[in-house]
N, C-alpha and C positions, 0 to 999 in steps of 0.2 A: 651441491654441484658434484663434487667428487668424494668418494670414500677416501680415508687417509692413505691406505696402501695403494689403491688404484690411482689416487690423486698424485702420488709421488711419481708414478710412471708417466702420467699425462703431463704434469707440470715440469718435471726434471728431465727425464730421458727423452720424452717426446717434445717437451718445451711448449706445449699448447696452453696458452693463457688468455683469459678474456681481457679486453681493454675496458677499464672502468669508465672511460669517457664515451664508449659506444657499446652499451650493454647487449647481452644476448649473442655475443660472437659476431656482431656486424663487422667489427674489426678484430683481428686476431693478433696477438703478440706471440711470435715464435722465438723462444729462447732455449733451444735444446742444449743438452750437454752431451759430449762425446767422450765418456770416461775411458781411460787406458784400460785395456783388458776386456772391454766389451766391444765386439766387432759389428753388431747390428742391432737394430730396433725397428719396430713398426707399430705405430700407435694410431688408432682411428678414434675420433670422438664425434658423436652425432650431435650437432648443434641445431638450433632452430632453423638454420639456413641450409643444412645438409651436412654431409660428412667432411670432417677435417682430417687429412692424412699427414702424418709426419713420420717418414720412414728413411732410415739411413743405414749404410754399411761402409766399413773401412776396407779400402783396396789400395795397395801400392802407395802408402803414405798419404792418402787422401780420403776424405769422406764424400761419398756420393749421397746427396741429400735430396730425396724426392718429397715434394709437398703438393697437396691438393687443397685448394681453397674453394669453398662452395660458392654457388652463384649468389650475387648480390652482397658479397663480403669482400674484404680485403685483408691484408696482413702486413706486418712489419717483421722482418727477420733480423735478429740481433745475434751475430756470431759469438760463440764462446771464446774464452781466452786462449785455447789451444789451437786456434785457426790462424793462419798467416794473414789473410785478408780480413780486416776488421770493419769493412764497409757495411753499414746498415742498409738493408734492401727493402724497398716498398714493393709489394706483390699484389697483383689484381687476382680476381677469381680465375680459377683454372689450374692446370697442372704445370708444375715447375720442377726442374732438376738442376741442382747446383753441384759443382765439383769444388770442394773446399780442401785446400792443402793444410795438413797438420803441421804444427811446429815441431 
């Protein structure tokens, strides 16, 4: 699925992971990391359902996280530990923009 170097970007920085219970990225697990010192990232993965976008940048103590879920897919977003609000979010297909406050 991923080469090891590229896989690290997709799985860690972008947080794009397949759900083993719904193969082929029918359901996507979003578990990005927002490491201190890195102010932006934009990762696109082409799945069988279409492009998955996980893009973020840090502004004024918050992360603006833009997500695109392809048609006929869904996702679950799991915020990393350095985010104040730790609510897990269910996302349907389409474009989403989240403002996440950093700790």
